[in-house]
C-alpha positions in Angstrom: 103.7 -22.2 -136.8 105.0 -21.4 -133.4 105.1 -17.7 -132.3 107.9 -16.6 -130.0 107.3 -15.6 -126.4 108.4 -12.1 -127.4 105.7 -12.0 -129.9 103.1 -13.2 -127.5 104.2 -10.6 -124.9 103.4 -7.5 -126.9 101.3 -6.7 -123.9 102.8 -3.3 -123.1 101.4 -1.7 -119.9 100.6 1.9 -120.3 101.7 4.5 -117.8 98.8 6.9 -117.7 99.8 9.6 -115.2 101.9 10.0 -112.1 100.6 8.6 -108.8 99.6 10.4 -105.7 98.2 7.7 -103.4 98.7 4.1 -102.6 96.1 1.5 -103.8 95.3 -2.0 -102.9 96.5 -4.5 -105.4 93.8 -6.3 -107.5 93.0 -9.9 -106.8 93.2 -12.3 -109.8 92.1 -15.9 -109.9 94.2 -17.3 -112.8 93.1 -20.5 -114.5 94.6 -23.8 -113.2 97.8 -24.8 -114.8 98.8 -21.3 -115.9 102.3 -20.0 -114.8 101.9 -16.8 -112.8 104.5 -14.0 -112.8 104.6 -10.9 -110.7 106.2 -8.3 -112.9 108.5 -5.8 -111.2 107.8 -2.1 -111.5 110.4 -0.3 -113.6 112.5 2.1 -111.5 111.8 5.0 -113.8 108.0 4.7 -113.4 106.9 7.3 -110.9 103.4 5.8 -110.5 102.3 2.9 -108.5 101.9 0.1 -111.0 100.8 -3.4 -110.3 101.4 -5.9 -113.1 100.8 -9.6 -113.1 101.1 -12.0 -116.0 100.0 -15.6 -116.5 101.2 -17.9 -119.3 99.6 -21.0 -120.6 102.2 -23.4 -122.0 102.1 -26.5 -124.0 103.5 -29.8 -122.7 107.0 -28.8 -124.0 106.9 -25.4 -122.2 106.2 -23.3 -125.3 103.9 -20.3 -124.5 100.5 -20.6 -126.2 98.5 -17.9 -124.4 99.5 -14.9 -122.3 97.2 -12.7 -120.1 98.4 -9.7 -118.2 96.6 -7.3 -115.8 98.1 -3.8 -115.2 96.8 -1.4 -112.6 98.1 2.2 -112.6 97.5 4.8 -110.0 95.9 7.9 -111.6 96.6 11.4 -110.4 93.7 12.7 -108.3 91.4 14.8 -110.4 92.8 13.5 -113.8 90.2 12.4 -116.3 91.5 9.4 -118.2 90.3 9.3 -121.9 89.9 5.5 -122.2 89.1 5.7 -125.9 92.4 7.6 -126.6 94.4 5.2 -124.4 92.9 2.1 -126.1 93.5 3.7 -129.6 97.1 4.3 -128.8 97.5 0.7 -127.5 95.9 -0.7 -130.5 98.1 1.3 -132.8 101.2 0.1 -130.9 100.1 -3.5 -131.2 99.5 -3.1 -135.0 102.9 -1.4 -135.5 104.8 -4.0 -133.5 103.2 -6.9 -135.4 103.7 -5.1 -138.7 107.5 -4.8 -138.0 107.5 -8.5 -137.4 106.0 -9.2 -140.9 102.4 -9.8 -139.7 99.2 -8.1 -140.8 96.5 -7.1 -138.3 92.9 -6.1 -138.3 91.3 -4.8 -135.1 87.6 -4.5 -134.1 86.2 -1.1 -133.4 86.5 -0.1 -129.8 83.3 -1.1 -128.0 81.7 -1.1 -124.6 82.2 -4.1 -122.3 82.8 -4.8 -118.7 85.9 -5.8 -116.7 84.8 -7.3 -113.4 82.2 -4.8 -112.1 83.5 -1.9 -114.1 82.3 -0.4 -117.4 85.2 -0.8 -119.8 86.2 -0.5 -123.5 87.6 -3.3 -125.6 89.2 -4.1 -128.9 90.4 -7.4 -130.4 93.1 -7.7 -133.1 93.4 -10.6 -135.5 97.0 -11.2 -136.6 97.7 -12.9 -139.8 100.7 -14.1 -141.7 100.3 -14.6 -145.5 96.6 -14.5 -145.0 96.5 -17.2 -142.3 95.1 -16.4 -138.8 98.0 -17.1 -136.4 97.3 -15.0 -133.3 94.5 -13.0 -131.6 95.0 -10.2 -129.0 92.4 -8.4 -126.9 92.9 -5.2 -125.0 90.4 -4.2 -122.3 90.7 -0.9 -120.3 88.7 0.5 -117.4 88.9 3.3 -114.8 87.7 3.2 -111.3 88.3 6.5 -109.4 92.1 6.9 -109.1 93.0 3.5 -110.7 93.2 2.6 -114.4 93.2 -1.1 -115.4 94.3 -2.8 -118.6 93.7 -6.5 -119.2 95.5 -7.8 -122.3 95.4 -11.4 -123.5 96.9 -12.9 -126.6 97.4 -16.4 -127.9 97.8 -18.6 -130.9 94.6 -18.6 -132.9 93.3 -22.0 -132.0 94.3 -21.7 -128.3 92.8 -18.3 -128.0 89.5 -19.6 -129.3 89.6 -22.7 -127.0 90.5 -20.5 -123.9 87.4 -18.2 -124.0 85.8 -19.9 -121.0 89.0 -19.4 -119.0 89.2 -15.8 -120.1 85.6 -15.1 -119.1 86.3 -16.7 -115.7 89.3 -14.4 -115.1 87.5 -11.3 -116.2 84.4 -12.0 -114.1 86.4 -13.1 -111.0 88.7 -10.0 -110.9 88.5 -8.1 -107.7 89.5 -4.5 -108.7 
């Protein structure tokens, strides 16, 4: 079964709070062969938001895996509740897949790292008629006045095969 690009792109960035200051954009070393997209900031977003997506396609150009990093400037003095943000993101993913006729089960939110930062993570397994078709991981971290979300999703087999590439991106991020 092939999942549509729209399905793979349920990687909604989350606008946390309005921005007050400018920030340097993150540096990402994407895996070789992935197509990279700079995603424009929506005009209605008052915050400085950096978004970049990379897509791993098959030989025919069909998306198999999508990774996206979003950085949002956080209002000075605002305390981001990462647990609550990740819970909302996870609920949104589950609702969106549910509307598409899929079932999903997500891991408990747990501690991890994103580059050099302490982070929280959850992974959702998406099934259709009991068959594992897609996996999606959400990772969120805060560093001072910047909040980061790394999301990656892919067809079940490609997701499993891409773990080394994913670890490489996560560890090489310059946030």
